ROZA-977761 format. One record per residue (C-alpha): residue number from 1; residue in three letters; x, y, z. Coordinates in steps of 0.5 Angstrom, whole numbers, padded with zeros to 4 digits. Each point is the difference from the previous one (the first is absolute). Example, Ala and Ser with C-alpha at 12.3 -4.5 7.8 and 13.67 -1.06 7.14 Angstrom:
% ROZA-977761
[1 ALA [0025 -0009 0016]]
[2 SER [0002 0007 -0002]]
This chain:
% ROZA-977761
[1 MET [0021 0165 -0002]]
[2 LYS [0006 -0003 0004]]
[3 THR [-0005 -0004 0004]]
[4 THR [-0004 -0002 -0005]]
[5 ARG [0006 -0003 -0004]]
[6 THR [0003 -0003 0006]]
[7 TYR [-0007 -0003 0001]]
[8 ARG [0000 -0003 -0007]]
[9 ILE [0007 -0003 0001]]
[10 SER [-0001 -0003 0006]]
[11 LEU [-0006 -0003 -0002]]
[12 ALA [0003 -0003 -0006]]
[13 LYS [0006 -0003 0004]]
[14 THR [-0006 -0003 0004]]
[15 LEU [-0003 -0003 -0005]]
[16 ALA [0006 -0003 -0003]]
[17 ALA [0002 -0003 0006]]
[18 LYS [-0006 -0003 0000]]
[19 LEU [0000 -0003 -0007]]
[20 VAL [0007 -0003 0002]]
[21 LEU [-0002 -0003 0006]]
[22 LEU [-0006 -0003 -0004]]
[23 ALA [0005 -0002 -0005]]
[24 LEU [0004 -0004 0005]]
[25 ALA [-0006 -0003 0003]]
[26 GLY [-0002 -0003 -0006]]
[27 GLY [0007 -0002 -0002]]
[28 ALA [0000 -0004 0007]]
[29 THR [-0007 -0003 -0002]]
[30 ALA [0002 -0002 -0007]]
[31 GLN [0006 -0003 0003]]
[32 THR [-0004 -0004 0006]]
[33 PRO [-0003 -0006 -0004]]
[34 ALA [-0008 -0001 0002]]
[35 LEU [-0001 -0007 0003]]
[36 ARG [-0003 -0005 -0004]]
[37 ASP [-0006 -0003 0003]]
[38 VAL [-0001 -0008 0000]]
[39 THR [-0005 -0004 0002]]
[40 ILE [0003 -0007 0004]]
[41 ASN [-0005 -0006 0002]]
[42 PHE [0001 -0004 0006]]
[43 ALA [-0004 -0006 0000]]
[44 THR [0001 -0002 0007]]
[45 ARG [0001 0004 0007]]
[46 THR [0006 -0005 0002]]
[47 GLY [0007 0000 0000]]
[48 THR [0001 0000 -0007]]
[49 THR [-0002 0007 -0001]]
[50 TRP [0005 0003 0006]]
[51 PRO [0005 0003 -0005]]
[52 LEU [-0006 0004 -0003]]
[53 TYR [-0002 0003 0007]]
[54 ILE [0007 0001 0001]]
[55 ALA [0001 0004 -0006]]
[56 GLN [-0006 0004 0001]]
[57 GLU [0002 0002 0007]]
[58 GLY [0007 0001 -0001]]
[59 GLY [0000 0004 -0007]]
[60 TYR [0003 -0005 -0004]]
[61 PHE [-0005 0001 -0006]]
[62 GLU [0001 0008 0000]]
[63 LYS [0008 -0001 0000]]
[64 TYR [-0001 -0004 -0007]]
[65 GLY [-0005 0006 -0002]]
[66 LEU [-0006 -0004 0001]]
[67 ARG [-0007 0001 0004]]
[68 ALA [-0003 -0006 0001]]
[69 LYS [-0007 -0002 0002]]
[70 LEU [-0001 -0007 0003]]
[71 VAL [-0007 -0003 -0001]]
[72 PHE [-0002 -0007 0003]]
[73 ALA [-0003 -0005 -0004]]
[74 VAL [0000 -0008 0000]]
[75 HIS [0000 -0005 -0006]]
[76 PRO [-0002 0000 -0005]]
[77 ALA [-0002 0008 0001]]
[78 ALA [0007 0002 0000]]
[79 VAL [0002 -0003 -0006]]
[80 ALA [-0006 0003 -0003]]
[81 MET [0003 0007 0002]]
[82 ILE [0007 -0002 -0004]]
[83 VAL [-0004 -0002 -0006]]
[84 SER [-0004 0006 0000]]
[85 GLY [0005 0005 0001]]
[86 GLU [-0003 0002 0007]]
[87 ALA [0006 -0002 0004]]
[88 GLN [0007 0000 -0003]]
[89 MET [0003 -0006 0004]]
[90 THR [-0002 -0005 0005]]
[91 ASN [0004 -0004 0005]]
[92 TYR [-0003 -0007 -0001]]
[93 PRO [0001 -0007 0002]]
[94 LEU [0004 -0004 -0006]]
[95 GLU [-0005 -0005 -0001]]
[96 GLN [-0005 0005 -0001]]
[97 ALA [0004 0004 -0005]]
[98 MET [0002 -0006 -0004]]
[99 GLN [-0007 -0002 -0001]]
[100 ALA [-0002 0007 -0002]]
[101 ALA [0006 0001 -0005]]
[102 SER [-0001 -0007 -0003]]
[103 LYS [-0007 0002 -0002]]
[104 ASP [0002 0004 -0006]]
[105 GLY [0007 0003 0001]]
[106 SER [-0002 0007 0002]]
[107 LEU [0003 0000 0007]]
[108 VAL [0007 0000 0002]]
[109 MET [0004 -0001 0007]]
[110 ILE [0006 0004 0001]]
[111 GLY [0004 -0002 0006]]
[112 SER [-0002 -0004 0006]]
[113 PRO [0001 0004 0007]]
[114 TYR [-0003 -0005 0005]]
[115 ARG [0001 -0007 0002]]
[116 LYS [-0006 -0003 0004]]
[117 SER [-0005 0002 0006]]
[118 LEU [-0001 -0003 0006]]
[119 PHE [-0006 -0004 -0003]]
[120 ALA [-0003 -0005 0005]]
[121 LEU [-0006 -0005 -0001]]
[122 MET [-0004 0002 0006]]
[123 ALA [-0006 -0004 0003]]
[124 PRO [-0003 -0001 0007]]
[125 ASN [0004 -0004 0005]]
[126 SER [-0005 -0006 -0001]]
[127 ILE [0003 -0001 -0006]]
[128 ALA [0006 -0004 0001]]
[129 SER [0004 0000 -0006]]
[130 VAL [0000 0002 -0008]]
[131 ARG [-0002 -0008 -0001]]
[132 ASP [-0007 0002 0004]]
[133 LEU [-0002 0005 -0005]]
[134 LYS [-0002 -0005 -0005]]
[135 GLY [-0007 0001 -0002]]
[136 LYS [0000 0007 0004]]
[137 THR [-0001 0007 -0003]]
[138 ILE [0006 0005 -0001]]
[139 GLY [-0001 0007 -0001]]
[140 VAL [0003 0004 -0006]]
[141 SER [-0001 0007 -0002]]
[142 GLN [-0001 -0003 -0008]]
[143 LEU [0001 -0007 -0003]]
[144 GLY [0007 0000 -0003]]
[145 ASP [0003 0006 0004]]
[146 ALA [0006 0000 0005]]
[147 PRO [-0003 -0003 0006]]
[148 TYR [-0003 -0005 -0004]]
[149 ASN [0007 -0002 -0003]]
[150 TYR [0003 0000 0006]]
[151 ALA [-0005 -0004 0004]]
[152 VAL [0000 -0005 -0006]]
[153 GLY [0008 0000 0001]]
[154 LEU [-0001 -0002 0007]]
[155 LEU [-0005 -0005 -0001]]
[156 SER [0005 -0004 -0004]]
[157 LYS [0005 0000 0005]]
[158 PHE [-0005 -0005 0004]]
[159 GLY [-0003 -0004 -0006]]
[160 LEU [-0006 0004 -0001]]
[161 GLY [-0002 0003 -0007]]
[162 PRO [-0005 0006 -0002]]
[163 ARG [-0005 -0005 -0001]]
[164 ASP [0000 -0002 0007]]
[165 VAL [-0003 0006 0003]]
[166 GLN [-0005 0005 -0001]]
[167 TRP [0002 0007 -0002]]
[168 VAL [-0004 0006 0002]]
[169 PRO [0001 0006 -0003]]
[170 THR [-0001 0006 0004]]
[171 GLY [0001 0006 -0005]]
[172 THR [0004 0004 0005]]
[173 ASP [0008 0001 0003]]
[174 VAL [0003 -0004 0006]]
[175 ASN [-0005 0004 0005]]
[176 GLY [-0006 -0003 -0004]]
[177 ARG [0003 -0007 0000]]
[178 ALA [0002 0001 0008]]
[179 ALA [-0007 0002 0001]]
[180 ALA [-0003 -0006 -0004]]
[181 LEU [0004 -0005 0005]]
[182 LEU [-0002 0004 0006]]
[183 SER [-0007 -0001 -0002]]
[184 GLY [0000 -0007 -0002]]
[185 ARG [-0001 0001 -0007]]
[186 VAL [0006 -0004 -0002]]
[187 ASP [0004 -0005 0004]]
[188 ALA [0007 0003 -0002]]
[189 THR [0003 0005 -0004]]
[190 MET [0007 0003 -0002]]
[191 LEU [0002 0006 0004]]
[192 THR [0006 0005 0000]]
[193 ALA [0003 0003 0006]]
[194 PRO [-0001 0003 0004]]
[195 ILE [-0008 -0002 -0001]]
[196 TYR [0001 -0007 0002]]
[197 PHE [0004 0002 0007]]
[198 LYS [-0007 0003 0002]]
[199 LEU [-0003 -0006 -0001]]
[200 GLU [0005 -0004 0003]]
[201 GLN [-0002 0004 0007]]
[202 GLN [-0007 -0002 -0001]]
[203 GLY [0001 -0008 -0001]]
[204 TYR [0001 -0001 -0007]]
[205 LYS [0007 -0003 -0002]]
[206 SER [0005 -0001 -0006]]
[207 LEU [-0001 -0006 -0004]]
[208 ALA [0006 0001 -0004]]
[209 ASN [0004 0007 -0003]]
[210 THR [0003 0001 -0007]]
[211 SER [0006 0003 0003]]
[212 ASP [0002 -0007 0003]]
[213 TYR [0000 -0003 -0007]]
[214 ASP [0006 0003 -0004]]
[215 ASP [-0003 -0004 -0007]]
[216 ILE [-0007 0004 0001]]
[217 TYR [0002 0006 -0004]]
[218 ALA [-0005 0006 0001]]
[219 PRO [0004 0007 -0002]]
[220 THR [-0003 0006 -0003]]
[221 VAL [0001 0004 -0006]]
[222 TYR [0000 0007 -0003]]
[223 LEU [-0006 -0001 -0005]]
[224 TYR [-0001 0005 -0006]]
[225 LYS [-0004 0000 -0007]]
[226 LYS [0005 -0002 -0005]]
[227 SER [-0001 0006 -0005]]
[228 PHE [0000 0005 0006]]
[229 ALA [0007 -0003 0002]]
[230 ALA [0003 0000 -0007]]
[231 ALA [-0003 0007 -0001]]
[232 ASP [0003 0003 0006]]
[233 PRO [0006 -0005 0002]]
[234 LYS [0003 0006 0005]]
[235 LEU [-0006 -0001 0005]]
[236 PRO [0001 -0007 0002]]
[237 GLU [0007 0001 0001]]
[238 LEU [-0002 0006 0005]]
[239 MET [-0005 -0005 0003]]
[240 ILE [0006 -0005 0002]]
[241 LYS [0004 0006 0003]]
[242 VAL [-0005 0002 0004]]
[243 HIS [-0001 -0007 0003]]
[244 ALA [0007 -0001 0001]]
[245 GLU [0001 0007 0004]]
[246 ALA [-0006 -0002 0004]]
[247 ILE [0002 -0008 0001]]
[248 LYS [0007 0003 0002]]
[249 ARG [-0004 0005 0005]]
[250 PHE [-0004 -0006 0002]]
[251 TYR [0007 -0004 0002]]
[252 ASP [0003 0006 0003]]
[253 ASP [-0005 0003 0004]]
[254 LYS [-0005 -0005 0004]]
[255 ALA [-0004 0006 0004]]
[256 PHE [-0001 0004 -0007]]
[257 ALA [-0002 -0007 -0003]]
[258 VAL [-0005 -0001 0005]]
[259 LYS [-0003 0007 0001]]
[260 ALA [-0001 0000 -0008]]
[261 TYR [-0004 -0007 0000]]
[262 LEU [-0004 0003 0006]]
[263 ALA [-0002 0006 -0004]]
[264 TYR [-0004 -0004 -0005]]
[265 ASN [-0002 -0006 0005]]
[266 LYS [-0002 0004 0006]]
[267 ASN [-0004 -0005 0003]]
[268 ASP [0006 -0005 0001]]
[269 ASP [0004 -0001 0006]]
[270 PRO [0007 0003 0000]]
[271 GLY [0003 -0006 0003]]
[272 ASP [-0003 -0005 -0005]]
[273 ILE [0003 0005 -0006]]
[274 ALA [0007 0000 0004]]
[275 ARG [-0001 -0008 0000]]
[276 VAL [-0001 0000 -0007]]
[277 TYR [0006 0005 -0001]]
[278 ASP [0005 -0005 0003]]
[279 HIS [-0002 -0006 -0004]]
[280 TYR [0000 0004 -0006]]
[281 ALA [0007 0003 0002]]
[282 ARG [0003 -0007 0002]]
[283 THR [-0002 -0003 -0006]]
[284 ASN [0001 0006 -0005]]
[285 THR [-0007 -0001 -0003]]
[286 PHE [0001 0006 -0004]]
[287 GLU [0005 0000 -0006]]
[288 ARG [0005 0005 0000]]
[289 VAL [0002 -0002 -0008]]
[290 PRO [-0007 -0002 -0002]]
[291 TYR [0001 -0005 -0006]]
[292 LEU [-0006 -0005 -0001]]
[293 ASP [0003 -0007 0001]]
[294 ALA [-0001 -0005 -0005]]
[295 ALA [-0001 -0005 0005]]
[296 ALA [-0006 0004 0003]]
[297 VAL [-0003 0000 -0007]]
[298 ARG [0001 -0007 -0001]]
[299 TYR [-0004 -0002 0006]]
[300 MET [-0006 0004 -0002]]
[301 ILE [0000 -0004 -0006]]
[302 ASP [0001 -0006 0003]]
[303 HIS [-0006 0001 0005]]
[304 PRO [-0006 0003 -0003]]
[305 VAL [-0006 0001 0003]]
[306 ASP [-0004 -0004 -0005]]
[307 ALA [0000 -0004 -0006]]
[308 GLN [-0001 0006 -0005]]
[309 SER [0005 0004 0003]]
[310 ALA [0005 -0005 0000]]
[311 ALA [-0001 -0001 -0008]]
[312 GLN [0000 0008 0000]]
[313 LEU [0006 0001 0004]]
[314 LYS [0004 -0006 -0003]]
[315 LYS [-0001 0002 -0008]]
[316 PHE [0002 0007 0002]]
[317 ASP [0007 0003 -0001]]
[318 PHE [0001 0005 0006]]
[319 ARG [0006 0003 -0003]]
[320 GLY [-0004 0005 -0004]]
[321 VAL [-0004 0002 0007]]
[322 VAL [0006 0000 0005]]
[323 ASP [0005 0005 -0001]]
[324 ASN [0006 0000 0005]]
[325 ALA [0004 0005 -0005]]
[326 ALA [-0002 0006 0004]]
[327 VAL [0003 -0003 0006]]
[328 GLU [0006 -0002 -0004]]
[329 ARG [0001 0007 -0002]]
[330 LEU [0000 0003 0007]]
[331 VAL [0005 -0005 0002]]
[332 ARG [0005 0002 -0006]]
[333 GLU [-0001 0007 0002]]
[334 GLY [0002 -0001 0007]]
[335 PHE [-0007 0002 0003]]
[336 PHE [0000 -0005 0005]]
[337 GLU [0007 0001 0002]]
[338 LYS [-0001 0007 0001]]
[339 LEU [-0006 -0001 0004]]
[340 TYR [0003 -0006 0005]]
[341 GLY [0007 0000 -0001]]
[342 PRO [0005 -0004 -0003]]
[343 SER [-0002 -0007 0004]]
[344 ILE [-0006 0000 -0005]]
[345 LYS [0004 -0002 -0005]]
[346 ALA [0000 -0008 0002]]
[347 GLU [-0007 0000 0001]]
[348 GLU [-0001 0003 -0007]]
[349 ASP [0005 -0005 -0003]]
[350 ARG [-0004 -0006 0004]]
[351 ARG [-0007 0003 -0003]]
[352 VAL [0002 0001 -0007]]
[353 LYS [0001 -0008 0000]]
[354 THR [-0007 -0002 0002]]
[355 ALA [-0003 0006 -0004]]
[356 PHE [-0006 -0002 -0005]]
[357 ARG [0003 0000 -0007]]
């Protein structure tokens, strides 16, 4: 009898202990919020996407409660992903974002993390200058895309307009444009580093580069569906925080930045990426305080891709689709000072004066 009673008491204690452990485990699980899934489009495999690579490899999405899926799609498929809800955000060239947002006001630009790429107008050595491109073919991914707009900006520096050349859409990204030039399908094309470094080694040359012209603006923006951002204003703020963490890591840790880039661009040469890094770091290409500048918005309005776009951009009020409020809130809350230190205050003061209103 005593043995049976003792066994029952022991069994009861064991079951009670297990229930306590299960309760504690359940409580711990309840206190640890599940990561939120987000899909982010990137429209080019170049330096514009570098902070996303760093954020993914460095765990910064997870730090802010997000599990990010990065999906590549070029213009206009990238905008279609945002409109349909297939992706929540894209880091997009400003001029394309403005064109898309001005159609019906359904999109919104929240912050601008990137100034401009090393973007070269490349051609064979047999073409002496940009002026010699008159009547020749220039490859772009799509008419009206970022390479098209940058090419038009460079042509204007040499007295040429968009009608002075023939445009050839390749329907692909920078690698497809490079292939079109190498195959002779086009006479010239716009290429970002490090792709154009390789072509220089093969006898091609840079006729002009956007980085050499301060008055050619080529920033990127965080682009969202306006209704989505209004319903969930916390997510754009989290995205800015994630990017800011990644940008700080970029400037602080060259080795990690290069490694993160190569994780998504395995065929690139580490030496070429290190060369791009050095240029970006020297020119502060990534914005620590990502206000969208008024001068950049004005440049896009004053340099439309065609007459139809000109009319559309000039009549549209961009105050309804450019939102610097999220950045301002983070400035007021001291987020950037906590991240970068007190020295960032001077940059905050300078950037707020030039922000779009």
